[in-house]
N, C-alpha and C positions, 0 to 999 in steps of 0.2 A: 686470393688470400689477403693481398694488401688492402683490398676494398673492405673486407670484413674487419681487419685491424683498425682501419680508419673509422668505420662505423662505431666500434667500441670506444675509440678515443673521443669521438664526437659526443657520444653519450656521457662520457666522463666530464668532458669540458662543458657540457650543458649546465653543469652545476655552477659554473662560474659566471654564467650570463644573467642569472636572476636567482631569487630565493626559490629553491626547489625542494620538494619533499617527495620521495619515491621509495620503493622497496629497496632497503639497504642491507638488512641483516642477511647473513648467509643462509641458504636453504639446505635442507637435508631430506632425502627420501626416507631414511630410516629414523625419522624423528622420534618414533616411539621408544627407541633405544638410546636416544641422545637428549632426553627430556631436560636434564639439568642445564643444558645449553640455552634453553628458552624459558625455564621456570625454576626459580630458586627454591620453591616450596617442595620440589621433588626430593630434595636432599634427605637421605635416611629412609626413604619410603620402601626400600627393599629389605630393611631390617638387618642388613649385614653390610660390610664394607664392599663396595662395588666400584670397579674401575672400567672405563670405556674409552677406547680410542677409535676415531673415525677419520677417514680421509675421502674426500670427494674431488674428482677430476671431471669438471663440467665441460660439455661441448668440445670433445676431443677433436682436434684438427683445426680449431680456430686459435690463432695466435693471440695471446692475452686473455683467453677465457678464464673464468674463475677456477681457482684451486683452493680448497679449504681443508685444514687439519684441525682437529680438536682432541683434547684429552680431558676427561673429567673423572673425579673420584669423590665418593660421598659415603657417609656412614652415620649410624645413630649413636647417641650417647645419652647419659642420664636416664637409664632404663627405657631407652627408645623414645623419650619425650622430646628430645632435641635431635635435629639432623644437621650435619655440617657437610659442606661440599666445596670443592675447589675445581676450577677449570682454567685451562690455558688454550689459546687458539691462534691460528694464523690464517689470514684470508687475503689472497692475492687476486687482483682483477686489473688487467692491463698495466698501466703505469702506477697503480696504487698497491700498497701493502699495509695491512693492519695486523698488528700483533698485540695480544693483551692477556689479561687474566682477571678472574673474579673469585671472590670468596662468598659462599652462600650459607645462610642460616635459616632453619625451618623450625618452628614451634609446632609440635604434633599433638593433636587431641584424639585420644582413643574414643570412638563412638561404638554403638551397639554392633554394627556390621562392618565398620571400616575405620579409617583414620582421616581426619581433616587437618591439613597443615597450612600454616601461614608463613610465607618466606620473604626474606630480604637478601639482597646481594649488593656488593660494592666492589669496585675495582678500577683498573685503568687500562688504556690501550694506547699504542703508539701508531699514529697514522702518518704515512709517508706517500707523497705523490711526486713522481719525477717528471714534471712538466717540461723541463728544459731538454729532455731526451727526445722529445717529439720533433721530427723533421717536418717543417712546414713548407708548402709550395706557395710562397707568397712573394710577389715582386715589390710590395710596399714595405712600410715600416713594420717592426716587430709587433706581434700580438701580445698585449699585456697579460692575457690569460696564460701564456706559456713562458712568461719572463722569469718566474721564480718557482723553485721547488717548495713543497710543503713538508714540514716535519713537526708534528704537534703531539703532545701528550694530552689525552682526553680522559678526564675522570668521569665516572658515571655510577649510577646505582639503579636497582630495579626491585620489583616486588611481584608476588604471585600467590595464588591459592591453589591447593591441590587436594582432591579427595580420592581415596582409592580403597577398594576391597581386593580380595584375591582375584576377582574376575572383572572388575570395572574400575575405570578411572575417569576423572574429569578435572581439568585444570584451566585456569585463566591467569595470564601473566603479561607483564610489561617489563622485559628484562633491562631496558635502558630508558630512563625517564628524562634525562637532561638533553636539551637541544644544543649540543656543542657545535660551535662553528668549525667547519673544516677549512675554510679560507675566508679572506676578507679583501675583496677586490673593489677598488673604487674606480669607476669609469665615468668621466665627465660629470663629476660631482654626485653621482648616484652610487650608493653602496649596494653592492651585489655580493651575495654570499651563499655558500652551500652549508647545510647543517645536518646533523643527525636528527632523525625524527623518531617519535615514540612509535614503537611497533606493539600491537596487541596480538596475543596468541590464545586461541581457544582450542583445547585438545580434549578428545574423549575416545574411549574404546571399551569394548566388552568382549568377553570370551563366551561363546555358546558351545556347550558340550553336545556333540552330535551322537556319539556313542563312546564306548570305552577307549577307542583308539584315536578318534578324531575330535578336534576342537576347531571351531571357526572363530577367528578374531577380526571383526571389522573395526576400523578406527578412522578418525577424521581430525585434521588440523586445519583451522581457519586462521588466516593471517590478514591483519588489517593495518594500514598506515595511511596517513593523510596524503592525498595527492596521487594515490594509486588505487586501482580497483581491488576489491576483496579477492583473495586467492584461497582456494581450498584444496587440500590433499585428501582424497578418499582412498582408503586402503582396505583390502581384504586378504587375510592370511589363513591358510589351512594348515593346522599342526597335526602331524602324524606321530602318535605315541609320545608326544612332548619331546621329540628328538629332532625331527626334520619339519621345516615349514616352507611352503611355497606361497608366494603372494603376488597380487597385482595391485597397481596403484594408478590413479588418474589425478593429475594436477591441472586445475582448470586453465584452459587456454594456454597450456605450456607443454606438458609431457605426459606420456604413459610410461609405466615402469613395471619391470618384473624383478622379483627378489627371491632369494633363498636364504634360509637360516638353518644352522645346525648347532644343536646342543651337544658339543663334543664330549663333555663330562659334566659333573655337577657344578664345576667351577668355570668352565670355558664355553663361550658361545661365539660363533662367528657368523657374519652376515654379509651378503653381497647384493647390490641393487644395480640394475642397468636401466637408464632412462633414454627414451627416444622422443625428440621434439615433435609436437603436433603443429608447429608453426612453420612458416617458410624457412626458418633457420635450419631446418632439418637437412636441406640440400648442401649446407656448408660444413656439417660436422658429422661425426660417426657415433654420436651418443655421449652419455655421461656415465661414469663408473663411480661406485661408492662402496667402500669396504669398511666393515665394523668388526672390532674385537672387544669382547667383554670378559672380564675376569672377576670372579667372586672370591673374596678372601674368606674361605670357610671350607670345611670338609663335608663329606657326605654323612658324617656321624652326627646329624642333628642340626647343623647350622642352617641348611636349606630344607625347610619342612614341607614345602609344597612347590609345584612348578611356578616359576615367575614369568609371566607373559609380557610384562612391561616394567 
């Protein structure tokens, strides 16, 4: 267990040795129900006020493994031509903790078969890294990388585009566009720093009606960031009577997942996902758990006119 904790710390400290760009944004298996967290243009796309809470406990059994919580709410205004959204989040990984919030704005154009939206978001996060809490096995002088803690406020903004119909969606986004510095360490005259990197997300999905009771919903999320290989989540979900859904997911070179969703009422949907690593890390953890709760502020008397699959 100690060796795994050390591995995680080493990965974190690697940021201080040179300028590094790698996958930084939190991951979600139920991304199709947490779209506002990655694309501001999603705001208002459900045509009603919708709130979603999600909690992810990753790599259970490994000390310092990621734990992420998000809450989003969005709604349309101005005859559904404008969408507004708000999100707050907390992401913990090892000795780091990031808490923040963003406000999203989407301008929505009604087309013949769907809606095209252009989105912007802005906000701030508080990034903290408790380097001085790390116990070092060193007989020499202190390591400068662990000499000081970090506590920084990071401003950022992002953008996205999102098109959807009742059965199809396609979105492209970059939720954080500024390369904020996370530290500024000078070693022997050389500046070395870690920074936030621009992440690009391409997401799409479609609902295929199989018969009166069954709908098949495949979807994909492709994530890209400089310095890391492209990562893709491939998901397939089978809906029974628009009430219960069972799904499988594959994350390239990382995980396989099983998930279940239940439309408890016209207003309430719950979801659960279990991930199992496909890498050597599997021998050190018992999997990842993710739970989602969505609430639609509307009644069954006309507010929700058709099933909402995403």
